[in-house]
N, C-alpha and C positions, 0 to 999 in steps of 0.2 A: 501495499499499500505505497509505501513510503518512496517508491519507485515517481509516483505519480506528481510527487510534488512537484511540479516544474520551475526549478530559479532557479535563469539562466545569470552567470556571474555579472554580464556586461547587459543593459537596453538593449532587448532585440524589438524589431520593429514587425508587425506582423506580415507575412508574407501574402498574407490572403487580400490584398490589395491588387496584388499580380497576378491574381489568376481572372487570365481573360474568360475571353465566352469560351473559346473553346475548350480549356481546361473543366470549365462548369460544367460543358456536355459530356464532357467525356467522365464525370462526376456522376452523371442522370445516367449513363450508360451503364456504370457498373451499379448504381442501385437496383433499374431494370434488371439485370440480370441478379439479384440476390431478390428481389418481389420475384421473378417471374419461377425463380425455385424455393419461392415460403410456398406457406398456407396460412391463410389466416381462418381461427372458427370467431364465428360470430352466436354467440349465447345471448338472446336478448339483446342489451348496450353491451353484452361484455366479451370484447374482443382477446381474441390471443394467437399470437404468434408461434404457432407449431412449432417444434424440432424438426429438422430436416433428419431422412436418414442416411445411412453412409454413403450406399452408393447416388443417392440426388444428391447431396454435399461435393460428393467425386465429380460431376459432371456441374454443378457450381463452380466448382476449382477453374475446370479445364476450362468453363467459359468465360470466369473473369481474363486468366491467363490469354486466351486470344484473344479478346477484346483490347488487354493489355499491350498485346504486338501491333496490334491496330493502329491505336494511339503512337505507339512510339516509330510506327513506319512512316506514318503522319505528323510528328513533329519536328520541330528544330531542333539539330544535332543540339544545339544549345543547349534545350532543356532539359536539365540533369536531373532532374523530379520526377519528369516522367521515364527519364530514361530509365535511372533506378527503380521505380515505382513497378517498370517489364520486368526487371532482371531481376526482383522478389517475386514475384507470379509464376516467373521461370524454376526458381529454385523451390517452391511451394508446389509444384508441379511435379519435379524432379524427386522431390523428400516421398511425397503422399501422394498424386497421382499414378493413375495405372493405364497404364494400353490394353487395348481389346481382347489381345491378345492374352491378358494375365487377368480378366477380368475375374474368375473364378480360382484365380491360382490363393494359397491362404497364409497371411502376412509373413505366415514364419519359415515360408519354403526361402531354400536355397533359388531359385529361380528368380524370384521378386525381387532378395536381396542383392541379387549381377546388377538387375535392372537399375537397381535403384542406384547405388555405384554406376553404373553409366551415366545414367543420367546425371549423376551430380560432376561427373566427371565433362562432359558434352556441356554441362551448366558453366564449370569453373573455366574453359576456354572459349566457352561465347561472350563471357563477362572483360576476359586480358585482351583478347584476339587487337581490338581498340588500342588499349593501353600498349599494349606492349609494338604496335607500328608506330606509333607516338614517340614512344621514348627510341626505337630504332631510328626514325628522323633527324630528331633532335639534338639527342645527348652527343657530346664527343666521344670518338671511340680510344680513349685513351684504358688501360688495362683494365679497370675495377670497373669501368661499367660497358666493358668486349663485357666480364664475365658475369655481371649481374644480370645481363640482357639473354644471355647464350642462357645461364638458369633459368629464368624462365619460359623460352621459345624450348628449353628439353622439358620441361615440367609437365607444359601444359600441352608442347604439340610434337611430341616423340613421335607420336604414329600416323606425322602426315609427312611425307616426302621431300614435297617444296618447301616446309619449314625447316626441314634437315638440312637439306641443300642450299638457304640463305645459315642458318646457322656457319656451318663447314666455311661460306665465303668467308663470315664475320670473321673465324676462326685464323686463317690464311690470311685474312689483309691483316688483321693483328704480331701475325707473324709466328702465332702458335699452333706450327705442323703438327705435332706430337696428338691435338686438340682434336684438329680436323680429321686427322687418322681416324680417332676413339669413334665419334662422330660419325663416320661416313661407316661404319661397322655397325651400328643401330640397328640398322635391318634385317641383320644376319639372323644371325645361331644367338643362343642363350648363355654359349662359353663366353663370350668377352663380359656380359655382364657379371656373369659368377668369377672373371679375372678381377675386375675389377671391385668388387666387393670382397676379394682375397686382400687385392690393394690396399684397402680402405682400414680394413682392418690391419693389418702390417704397419701400416703408418700409427694406427692408433696405439698397439702394441710394445713400439719404440718411440712413440711421442715428436713422432718426425711431422705431425697433424700441426703440433702447435705452431711450425713455421711455416704452414701455408695459409693460403686469406683463405677468409670463412666462403669468398667465391667459389674460390678452384673449389674447396670441399666438398659444396654445395651442388656443385656442376658436375663432380664424380659421383657423387649421390643418386641422382638422377640419372646421368649415366645408367648404373646399375639397375633404374628401374624397380627399388624397391613397394611390394604388395602389402598392402591392409585394409582392413576397415573402416567407414567412415567414422565409425566411435574410435578407433586406435591413433585414427588419423588427424581427427582433432584434438587426443590427448594431446600425442606428440607439439601439436601446433601450440596447446598451452601450454605449455611445456618448456619449448622455445621460447615463448613470450613475455615471459613469466617473471622469467631474474630481473636483476636488477638492471637500469636501464642501458649502463654500459658495457652492459655483456650479454644482454638476447639480442638473437639471432634474428624474432622475425617479430615485424612492427604488429604496434598492438591494435587490433580491428576498433578503430575509433570509427565512425562515421564519417562518412563521404565529406560532409560540409564542414569538418576539421578544419579551422586555422586556428594559426595563432593568436588573431583576434576574438577568436570562440574559447569561454573554457568549461571545459564540460562538466558541470553540474553531476558531483558527487555525493548521494545518500548512501549511509548507514554502510560508508566502507565498500560501498558497490557504485564501478565506474558503467555512464551509460557507452556500451557499444555499440556497431552499427549492428543493425535490422539485423540482416542477414548470418552475421555468428548469431546470434539470439536462435534464430530457428532451426538453424543445426547444432547447437545446445538440447534444445526442445526435442528435436528429433532424436540426440543422441541418450538425452537422459527426459523422459518425458514429465518430470518434478522441474524440471526448469520453470521460471518465475515467467508468468506471463504479464506481470503486471509490467516490468522490463518490457518485453516482449510487445507493448501495444502503446508504452510510452511514443510520444511521436518523435521526441528525441533524439530518439536510434537511427532517424532517417532524415529528417530536414530542421534548419536551425529554428523554424516558425513553432515554438510550444502548442498551438492551439489550431494545428492541421491535424485531421483526422481524419484525415479521406481513405486512410489505408490502415491505420490501425483497426477502424469501427471494422470495415470487410474481413481483416486478421481477423478479428474479434468472431465474428461469423464462423469463418471458415474453419478457425481450430475445435471453436467450442462443437462443434459438426462433427470434426475427426476425434473426437473423447474429451481435448483436454478439456476438463470443465472444474479446473481449483483456481481459477480467476475469483477473490474474493470479491465479495456483492457492493461495497465500498468502488471498485476501480470496474467494475460493470457496469454501476450507473456511472459514472464519470466518462467514461467513455461515447456510452449512449446519448447523454447529457449533454456533453459538449460539442459531440458531432453534429448533434441537433443545432444547436446554435449557430456552428460552422456553414452548415446549407442554406439558417434562414437568413443568416449576414448577406449570403449570395443569391438570397432571391429565392431559392427552393424551399418553400418553405412546407411544402406542402409533402417535399421528400423527405422532412426533418419530423413531418405528424408517423407517417410509414418506421423512421428510426424512432421515437420515443412508443411505439406500439410494442417494441420489445421488453419495456421496464415490465418484472417481472410481479410486482405487483398492483394489483388491480385498479387500488382508489389512484394510486401516483400516477396510473397509465392513465386513466382515464382527465383525470385533472391535466397532466402535460396535454394531453391531445386536448383538450377544452379551451385551456390557454392559451394555447398556438390559434386556434380557430377566432378567438375572440381577438387577435390580435392581427389578424390576415383578412378576413370576411371582404368579402364588398359587395354592398346591398344595393351598386349602381349596374351588377351584374355587366363587366365588362368581358370582349372574348375571349381575351389570357385568364381575366380568373371564372369565366365558367368552363374553361379546358381545366383548371385545376378543382375544382368544386365537384366534376363530371367522374375527373381522376381518384379522389376521394370516396364516393360515395359508390364506384362502380368497381375499383382495382382494390379499395383499402378498406371495402363495408366500412366507412364508416355511419353511427346514424344518423337520418337526416335528423333527428331533432337535436342533435348537439351542434348541428349547423344552423340551423333556424333560433336554434336558443343564442347560440353567436349576433346571428344578425340582430336578433331584438336586442343585445345588450349595449351595438356597436347604432343600433337606430335609436335609443332611448340616450345615448350620448351624444347626437347629432340632432337632438331633438324632432324627430321624425317619429311622433307617436302613433302618427296611424298605421306605417309598414311596423314600428313594433309591435301591435298590438295583433296584425294578423301572424308574426314571428313566432311570440311567444304561445299563441295559439298555436299554429302546426308544431312547435314544439313540447304541447300537452302539457305548458305550464301555465297550469290554469290561474293562480293565485298571483303571478302577476300579469296577466294578460287583462285579469278584471281590474287590478290596482290601476292599470295605466289608462285602461277603459275608462274608470271609473274619475281620473284623478286629473285628466287632460283631453279625453274625448265627450264625455255623455256632457258634459252641460254645453257645451257650444252646439253640440248635436238639437240639445231641449230646446237652446234659446233663439238656434237658427230652424226650427220645426225639421230638423233634418232624421224623423224617425226612421226611414227604411234603415238607414246606415247604420243605425244603432243598434235597430233590433237584429237586424243583420250577425252584427259583431255576439253580441249577448246572446242570442237563440244556438251559436257555437259552446257557449259556456253551458249550456241549460242542462243538456242528459244528464240524467242524475250520478254516474259515475263521477261527474265535472266538478259539478255546480256543489255537490255532498262536500267537497276538498275543500269550496275556496274560501275565505275567512272573510265573513261581512258579507256575504251575498246577501241573504233576508232583509240585510238594512238597505243594501246599495241596489245592486247588482239587479235584485227580484224586485223594487219596486218601481224603479224602472222599466221592467218590463212587463211591471202589472199596469202602472200608466199608456204607457203604449197602446197594450191590449185593448186594456179599457176604451180609452178614446177612440180608437177605430173601430171599437164594434157601436159605441153613440153615434159617430159620425155616421158611419151604416147605416143606421137605424132610424138617424135624419133624415137620411137623403133615399127612405122610402116611407114615409107618413101612410102612405095607404097598406102597411102592413096589417091583415087581420087582429096578428096576435101582439101587438105594441104594447096592449097594459100588461099582458104577460109578463114581455122582455122586461117592461118598466121593472116590474115587481122583481124581477132576475137581475138587473144594475142596480136595484138601490141597495142592497146591500153589501154591492164590491163598492159602492161610488165610494160609501160608510168606510168600511173597510182600508180603503186607497186615501183615504183622508188621513186617518189616522198615521197611515204607514210615513206618507209626505211630511207629515207633521216631524216624523222620529228619522227624516233624511239625516245626514251627518253633511254639516256644513261646513268646511273647516279654510273655506276661501271666500271673499266677497262673490266672486264668482257661482258659488257653489248655493250658497242663498239668493244670488239674482234666482239661478237653475228651479232652484225652492219656489220661488216663487211663482214664479213665472208655470211650472205643474199646477199651484193651488190656482192660476186666474183661470188656467185654463179649465181645468175640474168644473170648476164653478159654473161657468160658462155652458159648458156643455148641458153641465144637471139643469141652468137656467130654463136652457134651451128644450129639453126633455119637458121641464114642467108648464112649458108654454102648450107642449099639446096638450098635454094633459089638464088645461086650465081648470077643468070641474072640479077637478079631484080634490077633496077637504085637505087632505096633506103632503099637499106637495110644500106650501108656507113650512109648515115644521120642516118636511124633511132637507129643507134648503138652509132652516135655520142653523139643526141640526153639522149639517154641511161646511157653515163659516164657522162655525165653535169648533170643528178639526181642524181645519184648515190653519196654515200660520201664517195666520194675513197683520200686518199691524196693525193698530188699535183705530188709527183713520181711517182707513180701508175697511176693515169689518163693519165700522158703522156707516161709511158710505153705500157699501153694499145693503148690511140692513135696514137702510130709512124707504128705500123702496118696494121692499117684501113686506116691513108693520103696514106701510100705506097701505098694500092691496091685501092686508087682513080687516082692518078700518073699513073700509071702504067694503069690502063684501061681508063684514059683520052689518054696518048701517044699511046696507040695502038686504 
């Protein structure tokens, strides 16, 4: 865990600002591969990334390697990181991949072990070829340089005739005819190599090797072509570079970007060595630290560039390397998701955070990303991203609508917010937005149809039953709209034969509505105005009904009861009562 303390000794500016459109597309291509070989299980609103089986994970490994090769071929030769990433994927394929003819071979078979050695040898040749050619072209042909270059040529290309010929020419140009003769014999029988082995042993027994240069001794050793397993070879390399700085014969495996201006961070007495070295150690020793492997500083000077670390984490976990700590796992997911978000690939960040093992943390991370990036104006690019979330990642549409509702509220677009809350089945939030921002305007402006449409979506038993304050707010508005609509319908059909019966049915409803309007909460002036408008409108409709039934004796008492129930100001109540009292007096006198 301590290896993830990314603390370079000198200030390092994030290299992500140099990531161009082409590299962003490369990252997206690798993520597409990872998604293609992933399985997303959806149980209601619980999403889970199912671990890949062995064969599927190997297919993904080969696909990543092929994609990396394509990127290298089309990239600039000076793109050091792109070329390095390609080399890493080739190394992973050589260590864990399988050719089609060996798919049914067990992991412990000799045939597979030999294939691994052959693949690793090919990898070593491929990554050093350009380096050797460059050194041969630019270095001075002094004795030390010649032997150093010959060592490289012999070690990596001893089975290639054209390289042996080049090595012989270098030896002759340097005046070492004995060496040129030995080199020319390498393509022949094993007897020459055996004789050279005996010569090296004799030099060692007589201490003659102390008077020979290290490069010449290495050269003779390479000519003798010693063989060993991958594990033994790596152990020998560790021994050759773990001694004191003035005596070791092999350089330490520092990352490629290491220069004097960068001081490699050392934590817990562990140096940050090159990623390829750590992968070899993991192959040889299955318990090698995954935290060190996934630290970005093993391959880049940017401690925030997790493009390769995250993909390797998925690949290695699929291969059965599961000893990564929970903290380091979370850190890799979170940092790579943040990196993708900074590259405007936020929809791929959602895919990354879906790998969180904790379901609550997973849902929260997805919803946080949605709340930051949803677009309520539906631009073409956003529509493509949202379709990706719904169709390929199976993100519940409720989560997306809820994020849109929150954004609509923040932009004071409450009409859209109410619809999105309803689509997200957030009934309480939808009710609150409607009652706080929309209902009063609709009532004051007589926009009843619009308001009824919104509130009717909250009325099914399973939803309104869960809404806090529905009976004292939303239900009152719905009752008011329904009753006033019935009265208007009745007034427009005065010739109705059952007028008296209908009015008798409406009277208790009107009385109940008046008491409800009186209980309608009014936190703002606009709500009080809305309450007053409902009261006036209710009384006007009631009076119109009474005028139709003007011969009825109880109409006056009915109106008086309504006025006493409605929340009118005292002066307005007196104004409404005056004509009713006059009407009653006239009837009494008559």
